[in-house]
Every structure is written in structure tokens, then in C-alpha cells.
VOFIKOL-922524 format. One line per field, with one value per residue: residue number from 1; residue in three letters; x, y, z of N, C-alpha, C, CB in turn. Coordinates in Angstrom, 3 decimals, always signed. Glycine has a CB too. Layout:
n NUM; ... .
res ALA; ... .
n_c1 X; ... .
n_c2 Y; ... .
n_c3 Z; ... .
ca_c1 X; ... .
ca_c2 Y; ... .
ca_c3 Z; ... .
c_c1 X; ... .
c_c2 Y; ... .
c_c3 Z; ... .
cb_c1 X; ... .
cb_c2 Y; ... .
cb_c3 Z; ... .
***
This chain:
n 1; 2; 3; 4; 5; 6; 7; 8; 9; 10; 11; 12; 13; 14; 15; 16; 17; 18; 19; 20; 21; 22; 23; 24; 25; 26; 27; 28; 29; 30; 31; 32; 33; 34; 35; 36; 37; 38; 39; 40; 41; 42; 43; 44; 45; 46; 47; 48; 49; 50; 51; 52; 53; 54; 55; 56; 57; 58; 59; 60; 61; 62; 63; 64; 65; 66; 67; 68; 69; 70; 71; 72; 73; 74; 75; 76; 77; 78; 79; 80; 81; 82; 83; 84; 85; 86; 87; 88; 89; 90; 91; 92; 93; 94; 95; 96; 97; 98; 99; 100; 101; 102; 103; 104; 105; 106; 107; 108; 109; 110; 111; 112; 113; 114; 115; 116; 117; 118; 119; 120; 121; 122; 123; 124; 125; 126; 127; 128; 129; 130; 131; 132; 133; 134; 135; 136; 137; 138; 139; 140; 141; 142; 143; 144; 145; 146; 147; 148; 149; 150; 151; 152; 153; 154; 155; 156; 157; 158; 159; 160; 161; 162; 163; 164; 165; 166; 167; 168; 169; 170; 171; 172; 173; 174; 175; 176; 177; 178; 179; 180; 181; 182 .
res MET; ALA; GLU; ASN; THR; THR; ILE; ALA; ARG; PRO; TYR; ALA; GLU; ALA; VAL; PHE; LYS; LEU; ALA; GLN; GLU; GLN; GLY; ASP; LEU; LYS; GLY; TRP; SER; ASP; LYS; LEU; GLN; LEU; VAL; SER; ALA; VAL; ILE; ALA; SER; PRO; ASP; MET; SER; ALA; LEU; ILE; GLY; ASN; PRO; LYS; ILE; SER; LYS; GLY; GLN; LEU; SER; GLN; LEU; ILE; LEU; GLU; SER; CYS; GLY; ASP; VAL; GLY; GLY; ALA; GLN; PHE; ASP; ALA; GLU; GLY; LYS; ASN; LEU; VAL; THR; LEU; LEU; VAL; GLU; ASN; GLY; ARG; ILE; GLY; VAL; VAL; ALA; GLU; ILE; PHE; ALA; LEU; TYR; GLU; LEU; CYS; ARG; ALA; GLU; ALA; GLU; GLY; SER; VAL; VAL; ALA; GLU; ALA; ILE; SER; ALA; MET; PRO; LEU; THR; ASP; ASP; GLN; GLN; LYS; ALA; ILE; ALA; THR; ALA; LEU; THR; ARG; ARG; LEU; GLY; ARG; ASN; VAL; GLU; LEU; VAL; CYS; LYS; VAL; ASP; GLU; SER; LEU; LEU; GLY; GLY; ALA; ILE; ILE; ARG; THR; GLY; ASP; LEU; VAL; ILE; ASP; GLY; SER; ALA; ALA; SER; ARG; LEU; THR; GLN; LEU; ALA; LYS; ALA; MET; LEU; PRO .
n_c1 +110.462; +109.569; +111.965; +113.429; +111.917; +112.390; +115.102; +115.025; +113.543; +114.969; +116.490; +114.522; +113.174; +115.215; +115.714; +113.225; +113.128; +115.226; +114.154; +111.926; +113.222; +114.429; +112.215; +111.235; +109.522; +108.275; +110.324; +112.260; +110.757; +110.511; +113.229; +113.785; +111.959; +112.964; +115.559; +114.758; +113.424; +115.559; +117.226; +115.594; +115.712; +116.563; +119.243; +120.698; +120.154; +121.563; +124.151; +124.397; +124.945; +127.356; +130.636; +132.795; +132.362; +133.129; +132.168; +132.283; +132.206; +129.686; +128.016; +128.523; +127.574; +124.842; +124.117; +124.737; +122.897; +120.539; +120.737; +120.623; +118.107; +116.358; +116.897; +118.215; +120.967; +121.547; +121.389; +123.842; +123.070; +121.390; +123.205; +124.897; +123.186; +122.718; +125.355; +125.884; +123.965; +124.871; +127.490; +126.884; +125.667; +122.952; +121.483; +119.729; +117.338; +116.044; +113.535; +111.791; +112.528; +111.612; +108.823; +108.216; +108.980; +107.066; +104.789; +105.316; +105.359; +102.727; +101.362; +102.299; +101.265; +98.607; +97.183; +96.329; +97.300; +95.386; +94.753; +92.918; +91.839; +90.436; +88.231; +87.569; +88.228; +87.665; +85.040; +85.009; +83.084; +82.762; +85.335; +85.405; +83.337; +84.377; +86.715; +85.549; +84.047; +86.130; +87.523; +85.679; +85.603; +88.288; +89.004; +90.763; +92.382; +92.145; +94.083; +93.474; +94.639; +94.270; +94.017; +93.871; +92.806; +92.087; +91.644; +90.071; +87.425; +85.063; +83.846; +85.847; +89.013; +90.110; +92.853; +94.646; +97.261; +97.062; +94.477; +92.221; +89.778; +87.920; +86.003; +85.736; +84.585; +85.857; +86.815; +84.411; +83.323; +85.168; +84.706; +82.086; +82.484; +83.992; +82.093; +80.301; +81.604; +81.891 .
n_c2 +126.930; +125.830; +125.764; +123.925; +121.660; +121.323; +120.738; +118.387; +116.552; +114.965; +113.252; +111.935; +110.588; +108.914; +107.321; +106.127; +104.644; +102.838; +101.562; +100.316; +98.512; +96.886; +95.937; +96.992; +99.113; +99.996; +99.664; +101.570; +103.823; +103.865; +104.244; +106.805; +108.332; +108.008; +109.189; +111.764; +112.470; +112.361; +114.380; +116.560; +116.969; +119.223; +119.196; +117.865; +119.527; +121.790; +120.874; +120.481; +122.882; +123.549; +124.587; +123.327; +120.665; +117.988; +116.781; +114.019; +113.325; +114.318; +112.713; +110.230; +110.721; +111.110; +108.611; +106.963; +107.970; +107.269; +104.506; +104.141; +105.182; +103.786; +101.160; +99.432; +99.138; +101.001; +99.635; +99.125; +100.742; +102.622; +103.890; +104.938; +106.792; +108.684; +109.600; +110.660; +112.733; +114.374; +114.991; +116.424; +118.609; +118.490; +117.392; +118.790; +118.860; +116.516; +115.987; +116.916; +115.190; +112.798; +113.359; +113.635; +111.119; +109.573; +110.376; +109.271; +106.596; +106.206; +106.629; +104.455; +102.367; +102.720; +104.421; +107.384; +110.195; +112.276; +115.470; +116.730; +119.654; +121.147; +123.255; +122.229; +119.124; +116.275; +113.882; +110.270; +109.262; +111.436; +111.559; +109.097; +109.459; +111.543; +110.329; +108.220; +109.630; +110.931; +108.718; +107.692; +109.881; +110.139; +107.610; +105.949; +104.398; +106.135; +107.717; +109.422; +112.308; +114.145; +117.490; +120.257; +123.581; +126.335; +128.872; +128.717; +129.005; +127.494; +124.589; +122.952; +122.251; +120.388; +118.707; +117.185; +116.250; +118.159; +118.885; +120.885; +121.378; +123.780; +124.321; +125.986; +128.193; +130.640; +131.002; +131.144; +133.494; +135.335; +135.109; +136.072; +138.705; +139.714; +139.517; +141.447; +143.818; +146.786 .
n_c3 +86.709; +84.261; +82.898; +84.420; +83.923; +81.212; +81.287; +82.773; +81.244; +79.128; +80.758; +82.256; +80.200; +79.265; +81.534; +81.760; +79.385; +79.871; +82.131; +80.982; +79.251; +81.134; +82.348; +84.721; +85.804; +88.178; +90.077; +89.272; +89.605; +92.367; +93.051; +91.957; +93.409; +95.982; +95.777; +95.172; +97.543; +99.353; +98.358; +98.787; +101.491; +104.118; +105.104; +103.069; +100.915; +101.627; +101.308; +98.570; +97.128; +98.240; +97.970; +99.168; +99.140; +97.157; +93.866; +93.729; +96.440; +97.088; +95.501; +96.707; +99.316; +98.810; +97.749; +99.936; +101.773; +100.498; +100.644; +103.401; +104.025; +102.333; +102.834; +101.182; +98.989; +95.973; +92.638; +90.006; +87.802; +89.022; +90.742; +88.797; +87.575; +89.644; +90.026; +87.471; +87.351; +89.428; +88.539; +86.203; +87.250; +87.680; +89.714; +91.255; +89.870; +90.193; +91.292; +89.333; +87.295; +88.371; +88.463; +85.697; +84.808; +86.127; +84.753; +82.219; +82.940; +83.861; +81.476; +79.974; +81.468; +81.126; +82.762; +84.621; +86.553; +88.483; +89.868; +92.477; +93.724; +96.410; +98.409; +100.845; +102.576; +100.497; +100.553; +100.760; +98.984; +97.238; +96.136; +94.832; +92.959; +91.380; +90.380; +88.922; +86.982; +85.627; +84.672; +82.836; +81.045; +80.169; +79.445; +80.770; +83.601; +86.644; +89.031; +91.839; +93.380; +96.191; +97.350; +99.630; +99.412; +100.925; +99.965; +97.756; +98.371; +97.773; +95.950; +93.393; +91.777; +89.097; +87.839; +85.251; +83.374; +80.472; +80.829; +82.543; +84.865; +86.131; +88.683; +90.806; +93.396; +93.572; +90.983; +89.577; +90.665; +89.712; +86.957; +86.883; +87.743; +85.597; +83.571; +84.340; +83.999; +82.014 .
ca_c1 +109.892; +109.569; +113.348; +113.781; +111.234; +113.131; +116.365; +114.743; +112.858; +115.796; +116.870; +113.339; +112.917; +116.265; +115.468; +112.028; +113.507; +115.997; +113.224; +111.141; +114.107; +114.645; +110.922; +111.208; +108.988; +108.028; +111.606; +112.864; +109.905; +110.920; +114.571; +113.690; +111.252; +113.887; +116.584; +114.065; +113.187; +116.860; +117.684; +114.707; +115.969; +117.316; +120.673; +121.280; +120.033; +122.666; +125.403; +124.430; +125.607; +128.554; +131.850; +133.762; +132.016; +133.399; +131.074; +132.395; +131.727; +128.244; +127.410; +128.649; +126.658; +123.467; +123.926; +124.706; +121.617; +119.510; +120.866; +120.170; +116.669; +115.605; +117.172; +118.951; +121.806; +121.163; +122.136; +124.842; +122.421; +120.932; +124.398; +125.358; +122.290; +123.009; +126.672; +125.736; +123.236; +125.758; +128.577; +126.356; +125.028; +121.512; +120.863; +118.675; +116.087; +115.607; +112.082; +111.152; +112.783; +110.671; +107.455; +108.105; +109.046; +105.765; +103.850; +105.621; +104.942; +101.263; +100.976; +102.595; +100.396; +97.217; +96.533; +96.669; +97.170; +94.623; +94.839; +91.682; +92.096; +89.130; +88.261; +87.463; +88.554; +86.632; +84.644; +85.326; +82.098; +83.091; +86.546; +85.033; +82.547; +85.287; +87.566; +84.707; +83.746; +87.362; +87.811; +84.793; +85.979; +89.631; +89.184; +91.920; +92.277; +92.517; +94.518; +93.134; +95.414; +93.444; +94.656; +92.938; +93.227; +90.961; +91.432; +89.089; +86.113; +84.160; +84.062; +87.108; +89.753; +90.624; +93.926; +95.344; +97.922; +96.663; +93.070; +91.932; +88.363; +87.886; +84.663; +85.877; +83.775; +86.700; +86.823; +83.074; +83.198; +85.997; +83.978; +80.938; +82.996; +84.363; +80.871; +79.599; +82.372; +81.462 .
ca_c2 +125.585; +125.338; +125.470; +122.670; +120.590; +121.142; +120.074; +117.057; +115.669; +113.911; +112.290; +111.129; +109.705; +107.894; +106.397; +105.362; +103.663; +101.806; +100.814; +99.447; +97.435; +96.010; +95.477; +97.379; +100.473; +100.305; +99.773; +102.862; +104.829; +103.897; +104.850; +108.243; +108.928; +108.014; +110.215; +113.049; +112.728; +112.622; +115.687; +117.584; +117.195; +120.467; +118.941; +117.547; +120.730; +122.671; +120.320; +120.502; +124.082; +123.812; +124.398; +122.512; +119.262; +117.619; +116.058; +112.624; +113.237; +114.539; +111.479; +109.203; +111.067; +110.866; +107.166; +106.425; +108.359; +106.437; +103.162; +104.176; +105.450; +102.768; +99.827; +98.636; +99.949; +101.089; +98.805; +99.882; +101.777; +103.668; +104.635; +105.708; +107.927; +109.696; +110.157; +111.472; +113.951; +115.229; +115.457; +117.398; +119.702; +118.353; +116.674; +119.651; +118.691; +115.121; +115.958; +117.051; +113.929; +111.839; +113.697; +113.311; +109.661; +109.057; +110.597; +108.236; +105.304; +106.165; +106.471; +103.077; +101.464; +103.024; +105.133; +108.791; +110.776; +113.520; +116.219; +117.415; +120.669; +121.607; +124.163; +121.390; +117.733; +115.531; +112.617; +109.096; +109.190; +112.482; +111.130; +107.999; +110.027; +112.289; +109.349; +107.497; +110.548; +111.130; +107.453; +107.677; +110.951; +109.946; +106.235; +105.382; +104.317; +107.412; +107.773; +110.764; +112.881; +115.237; +118.543; +121.263; +124.974; +127.077; +130.111; +128.478; +129.337; +126.367; +123.918; +122.223; +122.321; +119.072; +118.813; +115.986; +116.590; +119.463; +119.109; +121.575; +121.637; +124.718; +124.514; +126.629; +129.388; +131.797; +131.134; +131.587; +134.900; +136.089; +135.123; +136.957; +140.084; +140.077; +139.660; +142.641; +144.995; +147.299 .
ca_c3 +86.673; +82.882; +82.546; +85.084; +83.205; +79.960; +81.641; +83.318; +80.287; +78.533; +81.793; +82.570; +79.063; +79.234; +82.644; +81.423; +78.360; +80.569; +82.984; +80.102; +78.798; +82.279; +82.853; +86.130; +85.911; +89.596; +90.768; +88.953; +90.233; +93.778; +93.138; +91.712; +94.532; +97.113; +95.553; +95.270; +98.969; +99.987; +97.895; +99.345; +102.912; +104.326; +105.261; +101.777; +100.085; +102.001; +100.785; +97.107; +96.644; +99.034; +97.172; +99.893; +98.904; +95.761; +93.209; +94.149; +97.816; +97.083; +94.973; +97.744; +100.408; +98.356; +97.655; +101.298; +102.358; +99.859; +101.206; +104.786; +104.065; +101.615; +103.344; +100.195; +98.116; +94.565; +91.712; +89.245; +86.998; +89.940; +91.154; +87.640; +87.372; +90.667; +89.721; +86.260; +87.697; +90.228; +87.660; +85.246; +87.973; +87.480; +90.827; +91.768; +89.120; +90.320; +91.554; +88.025; +86.585; +88.953; +88.022; +84.273; +84.723; +86.555; +83.647; +81.210; +83.508; +83.851; +80.072; +79.580; +82.220; +80.809; +83.858; +84.703; +87.883; +88.473; +91.116; +92.842; +94.738; +96.888; +99.552; +102.036; +102.223; +99.783; +101.168; +99.939; +97.910; +96.270; +95.438; +93.946; +91.867; +90.503; +89.694; +87.961; +85.882; +84.856; +83.984; +81.653; +80.118; +79.642; +78.976; +81.470; +85.060; +87.237; +90.429; +92.279; +94.479; +96.707; +98.137; +100.136; +99.283; +101.488; +99.222; +96.688; +98.950; +97.578; +94.674; +93.226; +90.518; +88.740; +86.845; +84.806; +82.124; +79.952; +81.141; +83.797; +85.077; +87.253; +89.215; +92.113; +93.621; +93.265; +89.526; +89.158; +91.043; +88.765; +85.692; +87.086; +87.793; +84.222; +82.794; +84.757; +83.597; +80.696 .
c_c1 +109.942; +110.984; +113.788; +113.137; +111.947; +114.442; +116.100; +114.216; +113.780; +116.236; +115.709; +113.056; +113.950; +116.055; +114.255; +112.343; +114.288; +115.077; +112.362; +111.973; +114.324; +113.339; +110.728; +110.712; +108.805; +109.337; +112.280; +112.043; +110.307; +112.287; +114.501; +112.985; +112.176; +114.944; +115.959; +113.833; +114.493; +117.351; +116.857; +114.978; +116.831; +118.827; +121.342; +121.231; +121.180; +123.996; +125.518; +125.163; +126.913; +129.816; +132.925; +133.522; +132.265; +132.209; +131.089; +131.871; +130.210; +127.512; +127.402; +127.689; +125.205; +123.194; +123.884; +123.384; +120.482; +119.548; +120.344; +118.650; +115.893; +115.855; +117.914; +119.763; +121.255; +121.968; +123.079; +124.206; +121.924; +122.086; +124.909; +124.488; +122.595; +124.342; +126.602; +125.030; +124.103; +126.856; +128.113; +125.659; +123.517; +120.800; +119.702; +117.344; +115.553; +114.110; +111.310; +111.353; +111.793; +109.251; +107.255; +108.145; +107.692; +104.704; +104.061; +105.137; +103.425; +100.746; +101.173; +101.657; +98.914; +96.465; +96.983; +96.470; +96.436; +94.706; +93.513; +91.992; +90.748; +89.297; +88.223; +87.818; +87.369; +86.311; +85.037; +84.370; +82.384; +84.325; +86.228; +84.255; +83.426; +86.152; +86.778; +84.403; +84.979; +87.736; +86.957; +85.265; +87.311; +89.868; +90.403; +91.597; +92.812; +92.916; +94.327; +93.971; +94.657; +94.268; +93.589; +93.582; +92.046; +90.679; +90.433; +87.674; +85.137; +84.446; +85.403; +87.725; +90.324; +91.671; +94.483; +95.945; +97.555; +95.217; +92.930; +90.435; +88.268; +86.445; +84.701; +84.994; +84.572; +86.727; +85.478; +82.846; +84.002; +85.298; +82.788; +81.383; +83.376; +83.120; +80.140; +80.342; +81.916; +82.475 .
c_c2 +125.012; +124.978; +124.154; +121.486; +120.286; +120.401; +118.625; +116.072; +114.609; +112.843; +111.357; +110.136; +108.585; +106.856; +105.532; +104.289; +102.512; +100.937; +99.870; +98.256; +96.412; +95.408; +95.825; +98.814; +100.886; +100.504; +101.119; +104.001; +104.989; +104.561; +106.360; +108.960; +109.033; +109.100; +111.597; +113.428; +113.066; +114.021; +116.814; +117.860; +118.452; +120.259; +118.677; +118.756; +121.690; +122.180; +120.453; +121.724; +124.397; +123.551; +123.549; +121.014; +118.957; +116.858; +114.582; +112.412; +113.383; +113.297; +110.399; +109.463; +110.777; +109.372; +106.510; +106.752; +107.524; +105.017; +103.096; +104.309; +104.289; +101.360; +98.931; +99.574; +99.951; +100.090; +99.710; +101.011; +102.932; +104.528; +105.502; +106.937; +109.032; +110.375; +111.082; +112.792; +114.914; +115.822; +116.551; +118.581; +119.682; +117.656; +117.490; +119.506; +117.270; +115.019; +116.072; +115.791; +112.877; +112.094; +113.331; +111.800; +109.051; +109.263; +109.550; +106.870; +105.159; +105.960; +105.029; +102.079; +101.742; +103.686; +106.583; +109.256; +112.102; +114.159; +116.931; +118.364; +121.238; +122.502; +123.402; +119.963; +117.040; +114.240; +111.469; +108.976; +110.225; +112.096; +110.041; +108.516; +110.782; +111.324; +108.591; +108.369; +110.772; +109.867; +107.347; +108.678; +110.673; +108.548; +105.554; +105.238; +105.614; +107.212; +109.209; +111.159; +114.118; +116.202; +119.536; +122.641; +125.835; +128.377; +129.944; +128.855; +128.176; +125.739; +123.214; +122.523; +120.931; +119.264; +117.437; +116.290; +118.003; +119.814; +119.768; +121.859; +122.500; +124.981; +125.185; +127.869; +130.638; +132.049; +131.654; +133.056; +135.793; +136.201; +136.076; +138.418; +140.560; +140.311; +140.952; +143.912; +145.467; +147.003 .
c_c3 +85.266; +82.451; +83.175; +84.381; +81.901; +80.207; +82.038; +82.277; +79.664; +79.532; +82.106; +81.448; +78.988; +80.344; +82.333; +80.385; +78.992; +81.427; +82.160; +79.640; +79.906; +82.796; +84.317; +86.295; +87.368; +90.357; +90.532; +89.536; +91.702; +93.944; +92.977; +92.859; +95.749; +96.959; +95.695; +96.730; +99.676; +99.629; +98.527; +100.825; +103.089; +104.438; +103.917; +100.846; +100.368; +101.429; +99.268; +96.570; +97.338; +98.207; +97.866; +99.695; +97.433; +95.185; +93.602; +95.555; +97.879; +96.574; +96.041; +98.904; +100.035; +98.324; +99.030; +101.980; +101.778; +100.410; +102.621; +104.856; +103.463; +102.076; +102.364; +99.325; +96.696; +93.746; +90.906; +88.436; +87.858; +90.416; +90.015; +87.407; +88.375; +90.364; +88.506; +86.569; +88.507; +89.345; +86.702; +85.922; +87.860; +88.638; +91.414; +91.038; +89.228; +90.620; +90.237; +87.191; +87.069; +88.451; +86.550; +84.048; +85.070; +85.475; +82.548; +81.688; +83.470; +82.429; +79.626; +80.259; +81.984; +81.936; +83.834; +86.144; +87.730; +89.849; +91.332; +93.991; +95.141; +98.109; +100.873; +101.633; +101.556; +100.536; +100.242; +98.755; +96.823; +95.455; +94.420; +92.733; +90.870; +89.702; +88.627; +86.747; +85.006; +84.085; +82.723; +80.609; +79.430; +79.076; +79.575; +82.942; +85.642; +88.688; +90.873; +93.490; +94.939; +97.560; +98.564; +99.983; +99.705; +100.744; +98.078; +97.102; +98.876; +96.226; +94.622; +91.868; +90.285; +87.643; +86.534; +83.451; +81.707; +80.287; +82.512; +83.831; +86.325; +87.652; +90.569; +92.201; +93.282; +91.759; +89.022; +89.511; +90.107; +87.417; +85.771; +87.071; +86.397; +83.377; +83.128; +84.368; +82.215; +79.607 .
cb_c1 +108.451; +108.969; +114.274; +113.358; +109.773; +113.409; +117.080; +113.747; +112.241; +117.011; +117.326; +112.111; +112.917; +117.654; +115.257; +110.926; +114.349; +117.094; +112.333; +110.621; +115.459; +115.337; +110.788; +112.601; +107.656; +107.207; +112.526; +112.999; +108.401; +110.957; +115.505; +112.954; +109.996; +114.556; +117.239; +112.726; +112.522; +117.905; +117.606; +113.264; +116.667; +116.820; +120.898; +120.553; +118.681; +122.760; +125.522; +123.016; +124.702; +128.558; +132.429; +133.714; +130.525; +134.691; +131.175; +133.833; +132.395; +127.890; +128.171; +130.091; +126.814; +123.224; +125.034; +125.877; +121.351; +119.701; +122.308; +120.841; +116.338; +115.905; +115.899; +117.987; +123.250; +121.371; +121.173; +125.609; +121.261; +120.218; +125.502; +125.365; +120.822; +123.038; +127.688; +124.956; +121.972; +126.385; +129.144; +125.390; +125.545; +121.253; +121.914; +119.119; +116.297; +116.404; +111.670; +111.706; +114.252; +110.711; +107.170; +109.230; +110.140; +105.326; +104.018; +107.146; +105.449; +100.677; +101.790; +104.045; +100.701; +96.511; +96.856; +95.811; +98.572; +93.144; +96.029; +90.556; +93.067; +88.219; +87.093; +86.024; +88.983; +87.081; +83.112; +85.271; +80.689; +83.325; +87.595; +84.199; +81.472; +86.179; +88.169; +83.394; +83.232; +88.518; +87.548; +83.336; +86.051; +90.633; +89.292; +93.180; +93.060; +91.364; +96.022; +91.643; +96.902; +92.276; +95.790; +92.554; +93.698; +91.222; +92.751; +89.118; +85.519; +82.677; +83.962; +86.884; +90.894; +89.468; +95.051; +94.390; +97.549; +96.857; +92.287; +92.771; +87.528; +88.599; +83.937; +87.346; +83.285; +88.136; +87.152; +81.988; +83.656; +87.375; +83.505; +80.225; +84.217; +85.236; +79.959; +79.377; +83.893; +81.225 .
cb_c2 +125.600; +126.392; +126.613; +122.701; +120.964; +122.503; +120.826; +117.173; +116.503; +114.523; +113.017; +112.034; +110.504; +108.551; +107.170; +106.293; +104.334; +102.448; +101.775; +100.235; +98.005; +96.774; +93.981; +97.227; +100.580; +99.180; +98.659; +103.034; +104.437; +102.471; +104.256; +108.509; +108.103; +106.651; +110.053; +112.999; +111.508; +111.561; +115.766; +117.164; +115.956; +121.152; +117.758; +116.361; +121.430; +122.780; +118.862; +120.469; +125.230; +122.941; +125.741; +122.849; +118.960; +116.763; +116.201; +112.165; +114.307; +115.763; +110.981; +109.143; +112.544; +111.488; +106.544; +106.980; +109.851; +106.415; +102.713; +105.332; +106.751; +102.853; +99.176; +97.770; +99.434; +102.522; +98.002; +98.948; +101.183; +103.053; +103.676; +104.831; +107.487; +109.058; +109.029; +110.694; +113.604; +114.426; +114.285; +116.714; +121.013; +117.597; +116.365; +121.065; +119.051; +114.419; +117.113; +118.273; +113.444; +111.914; +115.208; +113.992; +109.109; +109.737; +112.027; +108.186; +105.162; +107.463; +107.423; +102.736; +101.571; +101.787; +104.474; +109.634; +110.969; +113.270; +117.233; +116.398; +121.795; +120.409; +125.139; +121.462; +116.948; +115.219; +112.592; +107.819; +109.392; +113.824; +110.628; +106.959; +110.959; +113.253; +108.357; +107.040; +111.893; +111.539; +106.238; +107.991; +112.279; +110.223; +106.218; +106.262; +103.079; +108.422; +107.297; +110.858; +113.231; +114.678; +119.253; +120.983; +125.314; +127.376; +130.614; +127.021; +130.539; +126.811; +124.908; +120.709; +123.432; +118.109; +119.747; +114.744; +115.592; +119.498; +117.781; +122.902; +120.300; +126.042; +123.192; +127.003; +129.447; +131.582; +129.784; +130.713; +135.107; +135.420; +133.706; +136.627; +140.183; +138.979; +138.475; +142.610; +144.683; +148.801 .
cb_c3 +87.183; +81.926; +82.991; +86.555; +82.935; +79.297; +82.797; +84.437; +79.184; +77.900; +83.069; +82.804; +77.759; +79.376; +83.972; +80.904; +77.244; +81.445; +83.778; +78.886; +78.333; +83.393; +82.662; +86.752; +85.167; +90.254; +90.326; +87.437; +90.109; +94.357; +92.068; +90.400; +94.877; +97.258; +94.151; +94.514; +99.639; +99.554; +96.361; +99.166; +103.550; +105.570; +106.197; +101.146; +100.332; +103.521; +101.174; +96.553; +96.786; +100.309; +96.827; +101.369; +99.300; +95.655; +91.676; +94.068; +98.682; +96.217; +93.721; +98.261; +100.781; +96.956; +96.821; +102.125; +102.124; +98.327; +101.175; +105.539; +103.318; +100.191; +103.731; +99.326; +98.125; +94.024; +90.772; +88.312; +86.213; +91.136; +91.622; +86.390; +87.493; +92.084; +89.472; +85.186; +88.479; +91.401; +86.859; +84.304; +87.475; +86.211; +91.924; +91.695; +87.651; +91.420; +92.523; +87.278; +86.803; +90.488; +88.237; +83.480; +85.661; +87.858; +83.067; +80.913; +84.958; +84.452; +79.173; +79.914; +83.695; +80.422; +85.228; +83.716; +88.572; +88.068; +91.094; +93.236; +94.213; +97.226; +99.480; +102.669; +103.475; +98.331; +101.464; +100.788; +98.470; +96.986; +96.439; +94.708; +92.424; +91.326; +90.708; +88.627; +86.429; +85.785; +84.922; +82.057; +80.855; +80.715; +77.482; +81.275; +85.628; +87.131; +90.612; +92.606; +94.044; +97.526; +97.327; +101.632; +97.812; +102.942; +98.675; +96.271; +98.242; +97.681; +93.542; +93.383; +90.551; +88.270; +87.343; +84.742; +81.022; +78.458; +81.100; +83.936; +85.220; +86.892; +89.312; +92.375; +95.078; +93.800; +88.865; +89.814; +92.489; +88.595; +85.324; +88.417; +88.739; +83.584; +83.032; +86.240; +83.591; +80.764 .
***
């Protein structure tokens, strides 16, 4: 994962710079999300490593799939990005490019995405309370993405960027066990 992030970072930064110049942060976000979804499909994943498919054919298939799924063809820059990623053998890291791009976009827009992982689904009031507390702490607008992980037993883990707040029961039990060891 760390290697993919290292590979994806220059692409994400270049796309973000282009998006800023064009004043189209949302549009590029949509393009990257679409390509990421197309690449993640099992049928397309099978074609990516297939030696019988040329790089040109693969680029064309991806772009056609994006046009079919998204309802509109990519502009020249979007087509160039897909072609460049395929030619350089980097199309497999498009999900990481998208994730890094979204971090740059959130930074530019003064917002941050936070992930709340809990043992049970959070209520609307709980989500609102967490988002409000994070907004106060970080001084930014917070978009909260909630996930459920039953292995936590109880509590929640909040992640945003480098900040991790682990209030899970599993974490507390681990801390207790360490404290009781001689």
C-alpha cells in the first residue's frame, strides 16, 4: 500500500494542479472516481494484466467503459491521463491517485474527511456530535464517513489524516492487559 501511495502521489499532485488551473476540482474528482470504479470491476481487472491486450486497446476499453458508465466522454486531458497511466503501467494505482487527489481537494476547500469506525451503526445524533467535535478540534469542515466493524466490541475509532482517536473497547482491553502484565 505504501509503495502504491508513493507511485500515485506525483500523478495526484499533477492532476490536482491541472484541476486548479482549470477551476474544475469537482470535475476531476468525478473523473478519477469513475476511472477508479471502472478499474475495480472484475472484468476490467482481468484485462489489465492480460498480455493479449495491447496498451492502446486497454486505454480504449477503459475510456469506452467510462463513457458508457458516466454518460459522457472524457475531455482531452482525461483521455490523456488514462492513456498515460496505461502506458506507464500505473493504471492499477488509480484508486490511490483518487484518494490522494481527494485529500488535496479537501485541503484546498478547507474541509477534511474523517472516518468513524464503530462496533454498531452510529445514529444521526452521534454522527453530528462527532462531526461537530472534530470541526472544533481541527478548525475545518468535517465530512464524516461511517463504517461498522463488529470486532471492535464497542466504542469507536476516528481517523482523519494523521490523527487517530481510538476509543474502542478492544483497544481499552488491550491497554488494560498491558497494564496488568509485570
